[in-house]
N, C-alpha and C positions, 0 to 999 in steps of 0.2 A: 504494500500500500504506500502511496505517496501523499504527503501532506502538502496541500496547495492552498492558495488564496482563492476565494470564491469569485467566479466571473460575473456575479450579480453586481459587483462594484465596477463603476465606469472606469476608475483608475486602473483596475486589474485587467479588465477587458481590453482597454487601449494598450496597456503594456504588452499583452500577448499578441494582439492582432495588428499592431503597428509594424510587426516583422513582415517584410514584403513576401517572404516565402510562405508563411502561415496564411497571410491575408489572401494571396493569389490562389492557393490551394482551396481555401474555404469558398471563395467566390466561384472558382471553376466547378467545384462539386455541387454547390448550391444552385447555380444558375445555368450550368452546362454551356459556358462560353469559353472561348480561348482568351485567356487573360493573364498577362504577366507585367509586373511593374518593378521599379527600382526603389520606390519610396512610398510611404503612407503618411499623410498629414493627419494630425489630430487637432481637434477644436478649430476646424476650418471655417472661416467666414469669407463672404464675398465683399469686396470693397471696390466700388460703392455697393451698398446693400440693395437687394431686390425686394420691393414692396415695403410695407410699413413696419413689418416685424423682421428683424435680422436673424435668420437661422444660423445656428452653429452646429456643424456636423461633427459627431464624435470621431469618425474615421472617414477619410476621403482620399481617393486615389484615381488616377487617370492613366490610361495607355492611349495609343493613337486612335482607338475606336470607341472606347468606353469611358464613361465617368461613373465611378462606383461610390456610393455613400452607404456606410454601415452605422446604424445608431443602436446603442444599447439602452434598454429601459427596464428597470426593475419594478418601480412603482406601478400599480395598476391604475392608470389614469383613464378617465372616460373619453378623452379627446385624442388618443394616440392615432386613430385612423385619420382624423382630419389634420392633426399636427404634421404628420409625416407626408401626407399628400401635399401640404403647403411646402414643406422642405423640398420635396421632389420637384414640384413645379418651379420653385426658385432656381434649382439647379438646371432646369430646362431654359427658363427665361433669361438667365444670366448669359446664355450663349447667343441670344438674338440681339444683333447690333443695329439693324436697320429694317425698315418695312419692306425692303425688296427681297429679303430672304428669311423665311420663317422656319427653315430647316436647321435644327441644331446640328453642329458638327459632330458631337459625340452622343452616342446612345447612353441614356441615364438609367441606371438600376439603383434603386434604394432598397436596402435590406434593413428591416427593423427587428431586432432580437429582443423579445419580451421574456425575460428570464423568470418572472414570477407568474407567467400564464396570462390568460385572457378569458373574458366571460364566455366566449364562444367555444373554448376548449378544442381548438384545432391546432395541429402541429404546424401546418403551412397554410397560408392564405395569400392569394395573388390578385393584384390589380393589374390587368392587362389592358393597355390603352389602344390596342389595335382594333379598328372597326371591324364589325362582322355583319354579314347579311342576315336576313330573317331566318335562315336555316342554320345559323351559327358558324358559318364558314368564314375564317379570317381573311382579310384582304391583304395582309402583310405590308401595310403602309406605315405603321407607327410601332417601333420596337420597344419603346420605353416601358418599364415595369416597376412595381413596388411589391416586395415580398415581405410578409409578416411571418416571423419565425417564433414558435413557442416550444423550446426544447422540453418543457415539462410534459408535453403530450406526445412525445415520440412513441411510435408503435411499430409492429412488424410491417404495417402497411405504408409507413413513411418511406419515400423513395430511397433505395439503397445508397445512392450516390451521396446523400447528405445525412443519412441516419446516424452514422458514427460521429459526425460533428455535433449533431444535436444532443446525442447521448452524452458526449464528452462534456459539453457545456453544462448540462444539467447535473452531471456527476460531480462537478466541482463545487456545487452550491453548499454541500455539507463539509467542504474543505478537506475531503479525503477521496482519492481515486485509486482504483485498481488498474494500473496501467497495462496489465497483462491482457485486459479485455479489448485493447485497441491495437489496430494494425497500421494505421497511417503514420508515417514517420513525422509528418507535420504536427499531428496531434501529440505525439511524444515530445516533440520540440516545444509545443505550447505548454504542456504540463511542466516541463523543466523550467520554462521561463517564469512560471508563477508559483514555483515551490516556495514554501513559507520562508526559507532562509534566503530567498532571492528578492524578497520584498524590502525595500528601503524604509528607513524611519519616516521619510517624507511621504511615501506612498501609504504607509500605515496610518499616518495622520489624516490623509485624505479619505481613506476607507472609514475611519471613525467619524469624520465629518459627514460623509454620505449616509452612514448608518443613522446618525441623529436626524438628518434631514428627512430620511424615510420614516423615522419614528414620528416626527412632527406631522408629516403628511398623513400618516395613518390615523393619528389622533384626531386631526381636523376632519378627516373623512368620516370617522366614527361619530363624532359630534354632529356632523351634518345629517347622518342617517337617523340619529336619535331625535334631532329637531323635527325632521320630516315625519317620523313615526308618531311623535307626540301630537303633531297637528292633525294627522289622520285619525288618531284615537279620539281626539276631542270632537271630531266630526262624526264619530260613530261608525267608522269603516271597520269591516270585519277583520279580525286578527289574522286570518289566513291570507287575506289580500295584502295587508300591511307587511306580513312576513315575506311574501313573494316579492314585493316591490323593494323593500329595504334590506332584505337579507338578515334581519333580526328575528331570532326564533320566537315562537309564540310564548314560550316560557319567559324569555327575557323581556318581552313586551309587557307581561303582567307585572314585572318587577320594576318598571320604569317609575321614577318618583314624579310627583306633582302632575299626575294625569287624572 
């Protein structure tokens, strides 16, 4: 067994996947494209910014044909589908310099890794921008894609090309991996790069900061659910409906104070 830092932390994920060899192998297996790069940028921003909100990409890389964005998210936010659609669109719009040519030079792929899961409980979900006719046949005009990845839900039906990567990411979350279960050399290299004794004091400090930010987020989210539940209870809405909407159990609803 190998003791590693959890890939739920952005600082750890970026430490591992900023290695061009690991990043390229991950993208090739996940997207099935020919992709090779010399460097990966972290915390990438466009200057000047695109739109009113400036996106910051966790990991960003380009070759002569592709612009690849990988974002790691551990908190279960309600807006991550919209948020990363915006990020993806910004990476497309940044390439358009004048009204005479709306064709981006680079194909943009955005990969969103949701380490804590998602309400839909799917291992992979794809936004494919290519237009299709009414029979569902693709026209092969627009190649850009967004892929949402939830390692928590990997199964035997997960495509073999990316199953080992998803399993490896999820395996790190308890900070211990059995490296004998993995065959990809790049995955072994990933595990080595995030071994506990390879994490610097500065990186540990950032992990602690991320942990507390997540704690605050979860506390705020729970308080919001309780506020909604109390309002619904005062209106006489049935407990089973409130439980379904808020995720608070019927037993917990009966114990809420001041209702």
